[in-house]
C-alpha positions in Angstrom: 108.6 99.3 73.9 108.3 102.3 75.9 106.2 102.2 78.5 104.2 106.1 77.8 104.3 104.3 74.1 103.0 100.8 75.1 100.4 102.5 77.3 99.2 104.7 74.7 99.3 101.7 72.0 97.7 98.9 74.1 93.9 98.4 73.2 90.9 96.3 73.9 91.2 93.4 71.3 87.9 92.3 70.2 89.2 90.0 66.9 92.3 87.4 67.6 94.0 84.6 65.7 94.7 81.1 66.5 98.2 81.1 66.6 99.5 79.9 69.6 101.0 82.2 72.4 105.0 81.0 72.6 105.4 79.2 76.2 108.2 82.0 77.0 105.9 84.9 75.9 103.1 83.8 78.4 105.8 83.2 81.2 106.7 86.6 80.7 103.2 87.6 80.9 102.6 85.8 84.0 105.8 87.0 85.7 104.4 90.7 84.8 101.3 89.7 87.0 103.2 88.0 89.7 105.4 90.8 90.5 102.2 93.1 90.8 102.0 95.3 94.0 99.2 94.4 96.1 98.1 95.3 99.6 100.5 94.6 102.1 102.2 92.3 99.5 99.7 89.5 100.7 99.2 88.6 96.9 95.8 87.3 97.4 94.8 86.3 93.9 95.2 83.0 91.6 95.9 83.2 87.5 94.1 80.3 85.9 95.5 79.4 82.2 92.9 77.9 80.2 93.2 76.6 76.6 90.5 77.3 74.7 90.6 74.5 72.2 87.6 72.2 72.2 86.1 74.4 75.0 84.3 76.5 72.9 81.1 75.7 74.1 81.3 75.7 77.7 83.0 79.3 77.8 80.0 80.6 75.3 78.4 80.3 79.2 80.8 82.2 81.1 80.6 85.2 78.2 78.7 85.0 75.1 80.8 87.1 72.5 82.8 84.9 70.0 86.1 86.8 70.5 86.2 86.2 73.8 87.0 82.2 72.4 89.3 82.9 69.4 92.1 82.9 71.1 94.3 79.7 72.1 94.2 81.3 75.8 92.2 82.7 78.1 93.1 84.0 81.6 90.8 84.2 84.8 92.1 86.0 87.8 90.6 85.2 90.9 90.7 86.9 93.9 90.8 85.1 97.5 89.1 87.2 99.8 90.4 85.6 103.0 93.8 86.1 102.1 93.8 89.7 101.6 94.7 92.8 103.1 91.4 94.9 105.0 91.6 98.6 105.8 90.9 99.4 109.4 87.0 100.4 108.0 86.5 96.9 106.7 87.3 97.9 103.4 88.9 94.6 101.6 91.3 95.2 98.9 91.0 92.0 97.3 89.2 93.8 94.1 92.0 96.2 93.9 94.9 93.9 94.2 93.5 92.0 91.0 93.1 95.0 89.2 96.4 95.9 89.9 97.6 92.3 88.7 95.7 92.2 85.8 96.9 95.6 84.6 100.4 94.6 85.0 99.5 91.1 82.8 97.5 93.2 80.1 100.5 95.8 79.7 103.2 92.9 79.6 101.0 91.0 76.8 101.0 94.3 74.6 104.7 94.7 75.1 104.8 91.0 73.7 102.6 91.7 70.7 100.1 89.8 72.0 96.4 91.2 72.5 93.7 91.3 75.8 90.5 92.6 76.4 89.3 92.8 80.2 86.3 90.9 80.7 84.2 92.0 83.7 80.5 91.7 82.3 80.8 87.6 82.3 78.6 84.9 84.4 80.4 84.0 87.6 78.5 81.3 88.4 79.0 79.6 84.8 82.7 80.8 86.0 82.9 79.1 89.0 81.2 75.6 87.3 83.3 75.5 84.2 86.5 76.6 86.4 85.4 74.0 89.1 86.0 77.0 91.7 86.0 76.4 95.4 83.9 78.6 97.5 86.3 80.7 99.0 87.7 81.7 95.3 86.1 84.6 93.6 86.3 84.9 89.8 87.2 88.2 89.2 88.0 89.7 85.5 88.9 87.2 82.5 91.1 88.2 79.2 91.7 86.1 76.2 95.3 85.9 75.3 96.5 85.7 71.7 97.6 87.9 68.8 94.9 90.5 67.6 93.4 90.1 64.1 91.7 93.5 64.4 93.3 97.3 64.4 93.1 99.4 67.1 90.1 102.5 66.9 90.9 105.5 68.4 90.9 106.0 72.4 88.3 108.5 74.1 89.6 109.6 77.1 88.4 112.5 79.3 91.4 115.4 79.7 93.4 115.6 82.5 91.6 118.4 83.6 88.3 117.0 83.9 90.1 113.9 85.8 92.6 115.5 88.0 92.2 117.6 91.1 95.1 119.2 93.2 95.3 119.6 97.2 91.5 119.2 97.6 88.4 118.6 96.1 
């Protein structure tokens, strides 16, 4: 799909078919995430690919919406704060890096005909427990990954005039 069309067509999917995701498609989605730019190219992230079948109850504690565990896969994007780049003023870029990785992942998924939905409103303690995360790993975002069983609604976005300034504030 042409990039501008892909960006227009991608949407947050909240209903999924149980159909399996082909290994080749998953590999292409993960490869797009791997190629995402990160600060100083440190790649301070790990992606955890989770098969949902038989684990639905455990993941309801992480995020309580039924559609979260409908597809065959979940992906958790984790940050590795000790490996990330930090700006001179102390600002860590790990969250930014993981956001870029997730953006590449969800766009690649849409290009493969797969649905995703960025989930940040999850219980991080439950995620840590269910995924067995070590203390130095931070769960930052989840996305279900599977074939959409819904249709996109209309997108409401602000105009460019409301979002862009030129030269100065």
